[in-house]
N, C-alpha and C positions, 0 to 999 in steps of 0.2 A: 200744341195738343197733338197728343200721339193716338192716331185712329187710321184704321185702313182706309176710312172715308177722306183722309186728308193726304194719302201717300200720292207722289206723282204719278202720272199716267204716261207709259212709253209704248207707242204701237209702231210696228215695223211689219209691212205686209208688202208681197209681190204679187201682181196680177198678170196672166198671160192669157192671151186670145190668138185665136187663129187669123182673125182680120182686126182691123183697126175700127174700134168702136165710134161710131160718128156721135152717139148719144146714148143716154140711159145709165142705169146703175152698174158700176164696175164691182164693187164689194161694199161688205159692211162689217160690223162687229159690236160686241157690247161688253161694258165694263162694270161687272156686277156690283163691286164695292162702292162705286160712284153712282150707280143706276144711270149710266151714261151710255147712250147709243150713237154711233158714228156711221156715216154712209158716204162713200166716195161715187160720184157720178162725174158724166163727161159729157160736154157740149162742143161741137167745133164748126168752123164755117166750112163752106163746101170747097173742096179742093180743085183748084184750076191749074193744072201741070203746066209748065216747069215749076209754077209758085208753090211756096209752101202755104200750108193752111194755119190757121189760128185754132188751138184747142183750149178749153176752158175747164180744167179740173176743179171740182166744187166738193168741199166736204159739209155735210148738214150735221149738226150737233144738237141731240135732244136729251136733256139731262134733268133729273130731279134729286138733289142733295142739298139738304137743309143745313148741313154742316159748312157749306161751300157758299160764299158770297159770289165768287166769280173764278175763272180760270185764265191764266195767261198761258200762251202757247206758242209754239213754232211748228211750221209745216214744211217739210222737204219732201218734194216730189220730182221723180223723173219719168221721162216719157219718151218712147222710141222716137229717135230722131229730132230730139229737141234737147235745148239746154237746160239743165237742172234749175229749178226753181226753189227759193226758199221764201216764206212769209212768216213776220210775226203777227200775233193777234190776241184779242182778248175776248172771252166768252162772258157776258154780263146776263144772259137770258137763254132759256131754252128755245131751240128753233133757229139758232143763228148758222148762217152759210157762209164759209170762207172759201174765196175763189182766187185763183191766179190766172194769168194768162200766159200762155205759152205759143211758140211758133215751131211746127215741126215739119219735116220734109218726108215722113215715113211714108212707104209705099204701101198699099194692101198687102197683106201678108201677116206672118206672125208679129206679134205687139206685144209689147210688156210695159208695165206701169210699176213704179216703185213707189211706195208711200211711208214716211216716217213722220209720226206725230209725237211731239212732248207737250203734255199739259201739266202746269203747277196750279194746285187749287190754293185759293186765298180764303181762309177759313171766316165763317161768320160767328158772330157771338152766341154760344150756346151753354153758358155757366149757369144762368139762373135756375134752371131746374135741378142742379146738383146742390144748391143751397137752401131752395124752397121747399123742396118734397120731402126732406129727412131731416126736420128740426127736431130738437130735443123736447119730448114731452113726459107726461108721467107714465107712458106704455113703454118708452124705450129704455134699454137697459145697457146696452153695448154700442160701441162707436167702430165703424168701420173707416179706415183711412184709405180712400180711394184716389190715388194719383195726387194727394195733397187736399184733397176734399173730405170733412167729415161727414158722414152719414150715420145718423142716429136710427137705430134699429131695434126690434124686439127680438131678444135671443131665443126665446122658446118658439116663435112663430117660425122664424127662418129654420130652425132645427126640425121642425114638424115638415117643412115644405122642402127641404133639402139635405140630402145625405152628405154632401160636402161641407156644409155649415155644421151639421150635428156632429161630425168628426172633428172639425176645427175647434168647435166649442169644447168637447169632451176632453181635448188634448191640452186645454189651457191649465196652466198652474195657478193658484190662488194668488200668486203675488203679481201676475200680470193681468187678471181680470179687469181691472180698472182703467188699463191702458189701451188705446186705439189698436185694433186689428188693421195691419197692413195687406191691403189687397190690390194688385196692381195689374188688372186687365189693360190691354193696349186700347181697347175702346171704352173708357171710364163712363161716357155719357150713356152708352148703349147699356153698359152694367146696371147704372141708375134706372133705367126703363124696365129692364127686367125685375129687379127688386120690385118695383111699384106694381107690377102685377100680382104680387103676392103680399105685399106689404100695404097697411091699411092708409094709404096716402095716394093723391090723385095720380092716376096713370098718365104717361105721356102720350104724345102721338105717335102711332104706329102706322107705317105705311109701307108700300112697294120697294122702297129704296134700303129701310133699315131692318125689315122682318127677318132676312137671312142672318145679319150681324145678332139680332136677338135671338134666334133659334140656337144659334152656335154657343153664345153664352149660357142660356138657359141648360144647355147640354152639359157643357163644360162643367157647370155649378151643380148640375144634378137636381134641376127643378122640375119634376115632371109637371105640375100644374101650370107652369108658365108655357111649357111646350103644348100643353094640350089648349090652353087659351088661343096661343098662336095659330094652332092648326084650325080651331074654330073661326078664328077671325079670317083665316085664308080661304076655308069653304065658302064664306059668304060676301067676300071682298070681289069686287070687278077687277082683279089683278090679272095680268097676262097669264094666259095658260102654259106657256111652256116654262115661265118660271115657277108656278105652281109644280110642276111635275119635277123641275129640278130640285126643288125644296123638299117636296114630299121623298124623293129617293135620298137624298143626302141626309136626312134626319129620321128616316124611317117612319113617316107620317102615312099610315097605312090607309086611313079613311080619306084623306086628300088625295092619295094616289088612286084609289078605286074611284073616287068621284071624277077624278082628271082624266083617267082613261075611258070613262064611260061617255066623256064629251068629244072623244076622238071619234065620231060617228061618220065620217067620209074620208075618200080618199085624198080630197084636197088638203083637209086639216092635217093628215099623218105627213103627206109630202112636205107640207109647210114645216112641220117639226123636225122631218129629217133634214131639211136643208138650213136649220137655225144653227149657227156657232155654238150655241149651248147644249146643242144634242151630245158633244164630244164630252160635257161634264158628267153625262148620267153612267151609272154602273152597267156592266157587261150584262146582267139579269134584266134591267129596265129596257135595255137597248133591244134586247132579244124578243121581248114581249111587245114592243112597238113594231118591230120587224115582222112579227106574226101577224099583228094586226093589219100591216100594210099588205102582206101576201095575201090575206082574207079578202080584203077589199078589191085585189087585182084579180082575183078569180072570177 
């Protein structure tokens, strides 16, 4: 299965501190394609000189990826004054914690931690929607060959909703009109979800994980009705506010952006947004608006 939701994850981070962190959060990150959040925290025993103390780096994983059954992974971690540690693990559910025990002789002072994470997704079975939502009926008159799956659709309906499909159908010669049209998006299952938003067949599940991919495909294939539907869904769904701003900025969803900015009603919320790793994904113009709001609340 060729999908960004099934690509391997590689994370490499360095953390620097003025003193040894006896406990608490060290750093975190978010992998949007997998809807996976990881956070590195540290616990340690009390140091009694000249003896070394034991430290317990722990990584917590929360994820929601319906295309993945589980992840197999390897964690490599280095801490000042300690031997590097490697651990293999398996993530079978969200909220799992991976812990290693290390012994360090680091004194108080500048401290560094290096983290390498490699995650390999094991896919779940998602083929059923591709074969059941686009069966041949008296209303279908063209076949889309999407990564080996035949989707029976109505040509006129797609032409009305999508400029991309209108141009494709208009360029077809009479000799090939009876043949399947080959379309090979990397995310073929998500492509079927986008089509189900405008085609008279049951729509598939839409959630915080897959909505970014659906918006990207709807934009690529020029389907404004699907984009509007997804924006309306985002307005009403209890999805993370930062993700809403990222998506609104990325796909030009003006109503969602306006509503999301309206919810930045306090300094604490803006500071949380500024400290979020996803803030770097925003355009310069959106960052400037957020900084202006930050300065207004600081006055």
